[in-house]
N, C-alpha and C positions, 0 to 999 in steps of 0.2 A: 704229856708229850708224848709222842706216835708211839704205840704197845702193834704190833701185828697181832695178829692169831695164833701164829704160829711162837710168839714172845711170849703170849698168855699161855697156851698148853703146854710150855715148858716152862714157867717160871722162870723168862728171864727176864732181867730189869731191864728199863728202858736205859740208851746207852748217854751218855754226856758230851755235851756240845761243844768241841772246840772255839775257840775267837773265829773271828772272820779273814778268812783265805787272805795273806798280805797280797797275792798279786792276779793279776789277770789269768797269766799261765795256769795258777793254782789251782785257778775255778774254774778253768776249760779241764782241769783232771775232773773232775769230778762229774758223773753221768748226771741226767736227769731225777728228778727227784730225790735223789741222796743226800746225806748231809753226813758231815766231818767229825771223825770219834776221835776225843782226846786218848784211847786206851784201845785196847784189841779184842772188843767184848767175848765174852766164850759163850758159842751157840751150838747147841749138839741137841742133835735127834735120841744118839742112846749113849749111855753109860760107856766113861772112859775105861777101857781097857788097859790092863797090867803089860806093860813090855819086859819081856825077858831075852835078850842075847843070844841067850844057845837055845832058844826054839824058834826064832822069828825070821822066817823067811819072807820070799818076794818074785813069785813067782810070774811068768809070762808063757803066756798057750793063746791055741786059737790056730786061725788061716796065719804061721809066720814058717817062716823054713826050717828057723831054729829057737824049740821054743826051750825055755831053761827055766831054773829053779837058785836063786840063790840063796847064801845064807847070809845075814845082815853082816858079818864081817866080808865075806865077800863083794856085797852089794857093794859098800863104802867106799870100796878099793877100786869103783871105778870110776872115772875121769869125775873129779868134782869140777861146778862152777860158782861163780858168788852173780847176785844180781837183787837188784833194788826193784821193787813190785808196787803199784799201786793195787787196796784189795777192794773190791764193791759186793756188799751183801744184799741180798732180796729184802731185807727185814727197813733198809734203805742206808743205814751203815756204812761211809765208805773210809781208809785209814791210809796216806799216802805215805811212800818212801819205806818201806818194809823190808829190812835186810835180808833174804835167805841163802844159803846153801846148800846143794846137795846135786842131781845128776841131772843133766838135758836129757828132755820126752826126745831129743835128735838121737841122741846117743843110745837109748834105748831101741830106739828104730834100727838104725844102722848094726846093733847087735843081733836082733833077730828077725830081722826082712822080712813083712808082711809081703804076703803073696799077691798079689792080683784080683784076686777075691774078697781083701778087706776092706774092708768100709767102714767098719765100726771099732771102737776103741769101748769097753765095757772096765770100769773101775770099780774096785770090789774092795769092801772094808773088810776088818776083819772078825765083824759080828755078823758081815753077809749085806750089808746094804752097799749100794750102788748107785751109779750114774755112768751113761755113754753119753757118746763125742763123735763125731761123724770125722771121718779122716777126708771125705770128703767137700768139707766146708773149707779146709785151711785151718780151723780155729786149733786144731793141736801142730799143726805144723810150725807155726807162728814160734819164733826164738825162743822165749820169755815161757815157754811150758816146760815146766821139771817137776822133777821129785825131792819135794825138800823136806831134811831131816837137819838143818840148823837155822837158829833165828837170832840172828842177834849176834852170830857167836859162838853161839850153845847149843846143847841140843833140843830139836823143838820139842816145847812143851806138851805133857801126853795133852790136858785142854784145847790143846791146838792140834791137836793131828800128830804129836809123835806118839813112835819112834817115823814114821815118813808118811809123808802128804802127797797127793799130788797139787800142782798149784797151776790154773789156768787164768792168770788174773784178768785177762779179757774179755772172764763170763762172770755169772753173778757168782757166790763166793761156795755157795753147795756144790757148783759141775765139781770143785777142787775134794777129791774125798781123802779125809781125816782114818789114821792107822791105816793105811794101803797096806794089802797081802797079797794083792793078782790084777794083773792087766790080759783081760783077752779079746782077742783080733777077731770080729765075728762079718759075714756076709751081708746079716740084718739087726734095725734100732730095739731094741730092748726097755720097754720104759723102768728107770730105775725108784727107787724110795718115796723120791717127791715126784716123781712124773706121775706116778700112779695115785700120787695124792691130789692132781690136780696143774703140778707146774712145768713151764714148757720145759718142750726136749733139746733148745740150746741156749737160754739163759742171758742174753746177749744184753746189758746195763744200759749198754748209749741206746740201744730201743727198746729199754723197757719189757722182756717177754719173762712177763712173772708168770705167767698163765697159758696153761695146753687150750686153750680157748684162741691164742692169735695166732698159733702154729701156722707153718705152712710147707710145704714137700721141700724136703734141700734137695740142696742141686748137685748134681754131676760134676765136680770141679776136684783138681787138687790130689787128683786120684795117685795112690803113692804105687810102682809100679816095681 
């Protein structure tokens, strides 16, 4: 069975494939080059941190009118949403109908109010792992972008990013940061952990944007004002 270089490097076992998809609709939900996983595989570039609610906080800063740091208890008092998402990993597995709960990214935008100079958001993990996405492409403005802290009605498991991870379902999963601690709005784009190692700046699975050699200039659209 296929094992990517990333799987080999971190000792990740090959995924188990599910039975064939039962409908044309389901098949159309699987991007090119992907296969359906029975379980949610655990793939992490870094060691899973320990969560302590007393000292875990979430900061949003940079080019915003209202920079803020929430304690964990304060953050969980923000309006909660539930959603079902399909996830797609660059290592070729996909898993459908994943049930998450958390805070809509649009709620964060409404609170912090990005300035007109903000073009990118850098998501940073507790470990310092980062990835950035453009506001100008519109990916972060989709309704399904969220900060997830529950999976199937229970706290998000640490191996899958708990207590908190960003979730950008329409992109490969490395663009959704586990153990999220900070979001910084910036005027310029910076390569994150995997981008520095040759991965694509966007990571759209429907376009199979895996590698930096496929990159094109980012459009100036969907400006936040």
